[in-house]
C-alpha positions, 0 to 999 in steps of 0.5 A: 082595934074595935074601940078605935073603929067605934071612935072613928064612926063616932067622929063621922057622926059628930061631923054629920051633926055639925053639917060637915060633909066628908066627900072624897073626890071622884076617881081619875079615868080615861088614863093615857097611855092606857092599860097594856099599851105597847110601843109607848114613846119614851117621852109620853104625855100622861093624861087623865080626866076627873069629873068636876075637877076644880084646881082651886080646891083639888090637886093630884099626886102622880106616881110612875113605877118601873115594872108591873104594879106599884111594887116596882121601883118608883122612878118619878112622883109629883105632889100638888099637881094642878093639871090633868096631864103630866110631862116627865122630867127624864125620858123612859127606858126602851123596851121596858115595863112601867106602871103609873097611878094618879091620886085625886086629892081634895081637902083631907080626902083622896081617891086613887085612880087605877094602876095601869101598866104599859110597855115602851117602844123598842129599837131594832139592831139597826137603830130603827124603832118600831112604828106606833100602833094605830090609834084614834079609829073612825068610827070610834070603837064599839060604835053602832048605827054606822052607814054602809058608806063609812070610811075607816080611818086611823092615826099612825106615827113613827118615832123615827119620822123625819120631816125633810123629807119624811119616810112613809108608813105602810098599813095593812087592814084586817076586817071580819065579823069574828075577831079571831078570823079577820081577813086582810083586805088591804096591804101596803097602803100609804094612806090612813083610810080604807073604804070597806064593803059592809052589810046591814046590821052586822058587827065588824071587827078590824085592826091596822098593822103599821110597818115602816120602810125598814120592815119594823112592824106594830099591830094595833088593837082590835076595834069594832062597830055595828052597821045600821039595822035596816035599809029604806030609812034615812041614814046618818052621815059618816063620822067626821075625821080630824085633818088639821090639826091632828088630835093631840097637836101642840104649838097650834096657832091661835088663829088656826083654821080647823079642818076635818075630812068632808063627810058623805051621806049614804042617801046623797043628802046635802050636809052641814056642820056644827063646830063645838069648842071648849077647854075641857072634855065635858063642857062645849060651846057651839061656835059655828052652825050650819057650815057648808065647808069642812073648816072653821077659823079660830078667832084671834081671842083664842087663849094661848098655851091652853088645851082645847077640845073640839068636835064636829057634828055632821047633819043631813035633813033629819039625822046627825053624826058626831065626831070623836072629841079631839084636842090640841094645845095652842102656842105659847104667847110671844113675849115680843115680835116673834116669827112663827113657822108657816102652817103645813101645806094642804093638797088641793088638786090632785087629791091624795091617792088620785089616779088617772092624773094627766102627765101635764097636770098643774099641782095645786095646794093651800098654805097660810102663815100665822104671822101673815108673811108672804110665802115661797114654796119648794116642790119635791117629786119622786117615784118612791117615798124615800127619794125625792128630787127638788123640781121647783124652788121659791115659787110665789104661787101655790101651784106647779105644772108637771112637765110633759116628760112625766112618766105615764101609768106611774105612782108619783110622790110629792111634797111641798115645803113652805118658807117664810122670809124669816127663814122658817119652813114647814113641810106638808105630808107626802101625797101620791097620785098615779098618772094616766095610761098612755093611749095609742095617741099621746094626745088622747086622754081617758074619759073622766070618772062617771058620776051616779045620777039616779039612784044616788050612791047608797039610795034605798027603796029603789024600784025594781023597774028603775032606770039607772042613770049616770053622767060621764065626760071626756077631757078631750071632748071625744064623742060618742062615749060607750059604756059597760055596766057591772051589777051584783049582790056583793062587791066581789061577784060582779057580772057584766049586764049589757050585751053590746056596749051601751051608747047612752048612759042608761040601763033598765034595772028590770033587765036583770030581774032584781030581787026585792029588799036586796043590796046591790053593787054597780059600776060603770066603765066609760070608753072613748072612740080611741079605746081609752077607758075609765072604770068608775067607783063602786056604788050601792043601792037597796031595792024596795021591800016586797011588803011582807013582815020582814024578819021581825022587830029587834029585841027590847033594850035590856033593863033592871041591871044588877049591879046597877049602873055606877054601883059602888062596893060591888062584891068581887064574886057578884053574879050579873042579872037583867031583864029583857023581852022581845016584841015578837015573843021569841026566845032570846039569847045574850052576850056579855061584854066586859073590860077594865076600860072602854078600849078593851071590851072582851066577850065574856059569854055568848048564847046565854039562854037566861039573863044571868051571868056568873064570872068564872073567877072573882073580880079584882078588888077596888076596880072599876069595870065596864060592861054591856049586854047584847040581846039576840033573837032567832032572826039575828036581830041584836039590841045592845045596852048602853055601856054600864059601869060598877066598882068593886069593894076594897079588900078591907070591905070583904066580909069573907076576909079576916079583918074586913070591916064587916067582920069587925076590922077597921081600915088603917087609911089615914084620916083627913084634917077634919076627920082627925079633929073629930076623932080627937074630940071623940077621944076627949069625950070618951076620956071625960066619960071614963 
């Protein structure tokens, strides 16, 4: 055995002398479905990424096993596969465990990716399948410097979703500062977004539970983010959210208009957008700059049948915020004159979830056709999301007038189906609005929602003697309008701050003796002469500081990591060390976070007083781990490191095991073509010497 090992090493030496490098390809990463995924569809698309992948010289081997690990039954495999995704030839079984692996191959060298396991969706006795778990959170998991005005959003789905009309999904949102004691802040909502009340310099954990109309429920993973550390400075815009196409969409027209949710800025700054596009997730081209509206038209030269990656960067006067990286696959190139279905209609007015909508409102939407066909529209309306009535057919303009008999103070569901002359159609999403309250006179309408003028929502450094200003109008032109104002230092403890109703849209902040360097919430109620009222949104501002030293500076970023970032062949019984200092000279404590992929970080240790962490059990062989350190000072200031990674050595490299390379053993891995030739040359040379 030792002679064979010596010959193998001698062969490597020969290859080095001839200048022939043996370089194994990188490890496939970012596998989807990920480790321990649940409710995976029965016909999933398997995806992965390989840095520097070149289909001219590289390919993949794909393996799928029934059960946990590679010891189960091999149900599908494929060699010589030249793409970073794979479609199964037959559907998976329901409510079953599967494991899969991708091996990268280049020349005679190969690198196996991790083995990841998942569980497929299950069907209830009624035949109803549970919804997919919520995914694709905004802000992305582990994000930091998130503004206090951030909107939480996610992607939901259901394998039983029908399009004519679709059935609704209901979401429950849980959030908290401790992942073990999150509280429910929203329940039964039918939109995939939620506006939370956030505090400065706080790490939040949140989760979304999805329930379908028949009661089947699925809980998503726990995500986290950390808000901005201080007020009084310019804050970045909120994170852009993909609207159309949705992430991972297929069959997208090559002239599609890309749309994303309009971002907001905590400082009220005007925003512009840059759009980046590419055919791989690591190389982008800026295709548009300084857009003032959240949309971008793909050029007609966009390649057919290609996976495209895109992202949007929102910019204010100084700072910017990048979206996640999204993807879509363009349609197949038509072989002749082929009719394509219309694009999905998009609600314009009222927006989804609007309230106080007049009972005679004109519903408006936008829609286009990839072939330029003239479209007609059918409109469906109902008071629940499962029973619709077609209220209009073959409209030639994208609008519909609600009849005067529309019920007051009622949640209405509506949907539009776009039809082209060739008989193809496309349904929009289900949208909702709530009609206005019925006042004493059916001709009277409640005032419009007030608008903050000064300070703007999210403003910082506000003077303690500031005069708060807002604007309000009435759809009937009623005057005079009257106002009530609520102000508090938390969103749940408002106090009415005016005695008699205000007759002008002004309020002196000094009347409440505000505290310096404090976040305040405020809200305005507008009343018309007939008693109809509208409660405005909750706005925030932070008062100017008192000029003191504050709570000190945050710790410096930890450094000098052992193991180093991207280290290889790390022992499985490794202890972790780092160095860190505090600019105020305070004693620090540390948190250690670790996981096998970027989506399942776990807090492994907290309150460490020394920059040292030893895992309670040894790590797994030949596995890539991700980790980070959080330094915390006595004032609660926190500083995180970037996410680091390392890969443990193989079992064969372990010197503590019999047969390991360090103990004189030799790996039995097959040799590549060049290595085999060199080994033969080495054997011949030894034979000649003997």
